[in-house]
N, C-alpha and C positions, 0 to 999 in steps of 0.2 A: 888725121883728126876725126874724120867720119867713122873710122874703125873704132877709135877710142869711145866716141859718143855711143855707137851701137853696142859696144861691149858693156857700157854702163847700164844699158837698158835691157840686158839679157836677163830673162826671168830666172831666179835662183832655182836650183834643183830641189824639188820637194822631197822630204823624207817619206819613207814608206810607213804604213801603219805599224808594222813590227818595230821599226826604229823609234817611233814615238812612244810605244808601249815598253820599250826596253828598260827604262828605269823602274817601272812597276814590277816586272817579273824578276829583275835582278835583285830588287829589295826583298821580294818574297823568298828567293833562293838564299839570300844572305841570312834572312831570319830563320830559315830552316836549318842552315848549316851552323848557326850559332849554338855553341854548347854551353849551357848554363847548368848550375847545380839543380838537379831534379827534373831536367828536361826529358830525359829518357823515361822516367817514371810517369810524367804527365802524358807523354805520347802513348805509352803502353796503356794507361788507364783510359785515355780517350778512345783508343782503338778498341778496347774491350767493351766499353759502353756503346760505341757505334756499332760494333758487331752484334751485340745483344739487341740493340734497337732494330737493326736490319732484320735479324732473325725473327723478332716478334712480328714486325710488319709483314714479312714474307709468309710466316706461318699462318697468320690470320687471313691474309688475302688468298693464299693457296687453298685453305680449307673452304672458304666461302665460294671461291670460283669453282672449285671441284664439285661442290654441292650443286650449284646452279648449272654446271656443265652436264650433270646427270639428269636434269629436269627436261623432259621432252617439250619441244615446241617453243617454250618461252625462256629456256635457260640462257641461250645466247643473247636474247633481247635484254634480259635483266643484267647480264654481265656488261653489255654495251652501255646500258643506262647508268650503271654504277661507275664505269670509267668516265662517262661524260660528266657526272656530278663531281667526281674527284678532281678532274681537270678544271672544272668551273671553280671549285674552291681554290685550287692552285692559282688560277687566273686572278682571283680577287686578292690573294696573298701577294702575288707578284706585283700587282698594280700598286698596292700599298708600299711594298718594299722598294719598288723603283721610285716612288714619289719621295721617300725619305732619303734614299741613296743619291738620287740625282741632285738633290739640294746640296749635298756635300761635294760631289764630284764636279758639278758644273759651276758652283758659285762660292763654295767655302774651302776648297782644297788649297793647300799651301803652294802648289806649283802653278796656280792659275796666272799669277803675275808674270811668270816667265813664259807660259804657254800662249797667253793672249797677245803678248808683245812679240812673240817669235814670228818669223816669216813662214808661217804654216797656213796652208789653205784652210778655209773654214770647214769644208767638207771632211778633210782628214782630221781636223781637230774634233769635229763632231763625232766621227766614227770612233776615235780613240776614247773620248769620254763616254760615249754610248757603250762601248765594249767594257770599259771599266765599271760602269753602272750595272750592266747586265751580269757580270761575273760576281760582283759584290752582293747583288740582290737576289740572285737565283741559285746560288750554290746549295743552300739549305733545302730548297724545293727539289733540286736534282737528287740530293741524297735520299729524300723521302720517296721520290718517284722511282728510283732504281729497283728496290725490292718489289714494288707494285707491278711494274712492267715485267720484271723477272717472273713473278707469279703468273701473269697472263701468258707469257711465253711458254712456261712449263705446262700449264693446264691445257692450253689450246694448241700445243705443239707448233710453236712459231718457227722452228727451224734455226739453222745457223745464221741466216740473214736477218732474223728478227731484230737483233740489237741495232743494226744499221737502219732498219725501217723505223724503229722507235726513236733513234737519234734524228732521223730526217723529219719526224713529226714534232719532236721536242724543240729543235733549234728555232724554227719560225714561231713556234708557240711562245718561246721566251722573248723573241725579238719584239713582238707586238706590244706587250705591256711595258717593255723597257722604253720604247719610243713614246707611247702614250704618257707614261709617267714622267719622262723628261720634258715633254711638251707642256704637260699640265703644271709641272714645277716651274717652268719658265713663265707661264702665265701667272702663277701665284706670286712669283718674285717681282713681277712688274706691278703688283698691287700691294703686297706686304713686303716690308724690308726683310732681306734674307738673314740679317743679324738676329732677328727674333726667332731663332730656329726652334726653341723650345715651345713657344706658343704656336708656331705654324705647324710643327710636326704633331703636337698633341691634337690640334684641330683636324689635321688630315687623318690621323690614326683613328680618332673617334668617329669621324664622318664615314670613313671607309668601313670600319667595323659595323656601324649602323647600316650601311648599304648592303653589306654581306648578309646581315641578319634579315633585312627586308627581302633580299633576293631569295634566300633559302625559304622564307615563309611563302613567298609567291610561288616558288617551284613546288613546294609541298612534297619533299622526297619521301615522307612517311607513307604515301599512297602505295609505293612499291611493296611495302611489307604488309599491306592490308588488302589483298585482292578481294576479300569478301565484301568490301565497301562498294564495289562496282555492281551494276545491275546484271551484267553478264560477262562472260569471258571475252567477248569481242571488244568491249570497252577497255578492259584491262590490257589486251594485246595492242589496241590502238594507242594507249598511253605509252606503252613500251616502245612501239615503233616510232612515235613522234619524237623529233629531236628536242633535247632540253632547251637549247637556245640556238636556233639555226643560224644566227648571224654572229656567233661568238667563235673565236679561234679554238676554244676548248672543244667545241662540238666537232669541228673539222679534224682536229688532231685525234679525237676518239674514233671518228669514222675511219680515218686513215689507218689507224692501228687495227681496228676490228675487221676492216676489209681484208687486210693481210692475213689475220688469224683465221678468218672464215673463208678464205680463198675466193673473195669477190673482186671482180675487175671493175673498179669505179674510180677513174682518175679525177673526178670533180673535187673531192676533199683536198687532194694534193695541190691542184691548181688554185683553189681558193686560199689554202693556207700559205703557200709560198708567194703567190701574187699579192696577197694582203700584207705579208711581211715586207716584201720589196716596196710596195706603195707606201707603207708606213714609214720606212726608212727615208724615202724621198720626201715625204711630207714633213717628217721631223727635221731633215736637213734644210728644207725651205724655211720652216719656222725658226730654226736656229740661225740661219743666215740673216733673217729679217729682224729678229727681236733679241738676239743674245747679247750683243754689245750694249744696247740700252739697258737691258736687264742686269747685266754684269755691273754697269756703272751705278745703277740704283741699289745694287746689293752692297755697295761700299758706303752707302749713306747711313744715317742714323736710324734709330728704331721708331721715331715719331714722325717720319715723313708723311705717312698716310693720314695721320691725325691732323697735320697742319695743312694738308692739301685743300685746294679751293674747289676742285671739281665736285666732290660730294657735298661741299657746303652750298654751292649754287643749286644743286639738285634738291637738297633738303629745303632750301628757301622756296623753290618753286612749288614743291609738294605741300609744304606747310604754310604757304603764303596766305591762305584764307583764315588761318587761326589768329586770334589776338596775339599781340606782341609778347605778353607775359607767358602764355602757354607755349608759344613757338620757341622761345628762348629756353624754357625748361626742357622741352623735348630735345632741342639741339644740345643742351648740356648733357643730358643722359646719353645721347648718341656719342658724344666725344668721350665720355667716361667708358662707354661700352668698347670702343675701339682702342682706348689706351690700356684697359685692363682686360686681358684675355681669359681671366679666371672663369667668368660665367659662360664663356662660349661652349665649352665642353658640356657643362650642365644642361644648357638649352638644347644642344644636339642630342644628348642622351634622352632628355625628356621627350623630344619630338619623335625619336625612334621608338621609344617605349609606347607612346600614344598610337603611332601608326601600327605597330605590331599588335597592340591590344585591339584596335578597331578591326584589323584584318582577321584576327582570331575569332572575334565575335561574329563577323560576317561569314566566316567559313564554317561556323557551326550549322549543322544540317537539322535545324529545329523546325523549319517550315517548308521543307523540300519534299514532303510526302512520306518521309521515313516514319516508322512507328516509334515515335519518341513519347514517353509518358508525359502527361500533362503536368505532373508535379515537377519533372525536370525542367520543362519549358518555363514554368512559373519561377522556379528557383534561379534559373539563369537570368531571367529578366530582373528580378530583385537584386541579385548579385551585381548585375551590370549597373543598376542605379547606385548601389552602394559604392562600387569602384569609381564611378564617375564623380560622386561627391568626394571620395578620397583623393582623386587626382586634383580636383579644384582646390581642396583644402591644402594639398601639398604645394601647389603652385602659389597660392596666397601666402602660405607660411614661409616659403623659401625665397620668393622674389618680391612680393608686394609688401609684406609686413616689415622686412628689414630695410626697405628702401628709405624709410625715415631716419632710422638710426645710422645708416651708412653716410648720411650727409655730415655727421660729426659736428664739428664746431661751426661749419658754414650754415647750420640751421638758423642761428640767430640773425644772420644776414638775410636769409630768405624770409623770415618772419617779420623782420623790421623794414624790409624794402617796401616801397609804395606799390 
């Protein structure tokens, strides 16, 4: 009897990660082997377009890098800076792509009902979904990165081992945004219902695009092409030597690749890149273990759960408690309408991004920095700034304030006749 009881408590053997992913790659193979009318023509056309795209990227990158390679003293620095900016742009694209893909793979996939209920450890389940998210979100970036790294290898004579070095730099570089995107998606699903995918994805896409624009404006990559804007050569070289973003994995991957190409022995970028990727996976697994099941349960609910919640209602009551009852109820009504209709979200995000970029560009103008700028140009910029500020105010009033009355529709009679 004791043996029977002990046998019933034996832990079932866990499937490997390859076993869990077997249905995915088998479906891909079946799709490739399937022969439909016109399949060969589509594959040939796609291959020709891809080959032409690769050739164009490789040709442009090769000519640019060969030119900078021939510039003494600063050529290698400019090439390293360009690679850092390219990988930074890839990092932003990967983060956005992983946000969108993780929502489908972790919460809206058709196999989740079977996977969540199966006797599979949470860590293996997380690794399988993370791998699926990484592949679906990163394949396009990999296709674009291959000719760029190939051009770097040819120009700087990377050798036969350079593809393995580039792969060792790219793999952890892809893992970090995949983990961050999955964790951020889990956080968003706990707030917004996952069934409102169109609203959520549009908000994420526009917000990330705005963040990329702001980041590029803060970095100001156009300074590399204008060395005459610096006071002396030392300032220009200092800018080139300084890392673009020393705490981003894109900078570590760029340093790792350039150290190999320039024959520099510096293991710090390798340690930072791989240790950060490993720590990110552990952090993502902990977050997944703690919050995934509640998030998955909330993902099955309706789209108006957040609107009917009482948490934000109590917070709004405490913040607006000092206002009269009529004004407070009007504000609460507008807040409810704001969260129920996601149409104005993207418009407000775009407006905020444009305002920040506009203010940053005005602040970046070197009008009062001691440069020899004509007085007429300074006066013109000041008056144009005032005109644009008035235009922005008029646009906000015409788009958001003026239509607010007509948007009430037939409810306006109730508002006007109420005491």
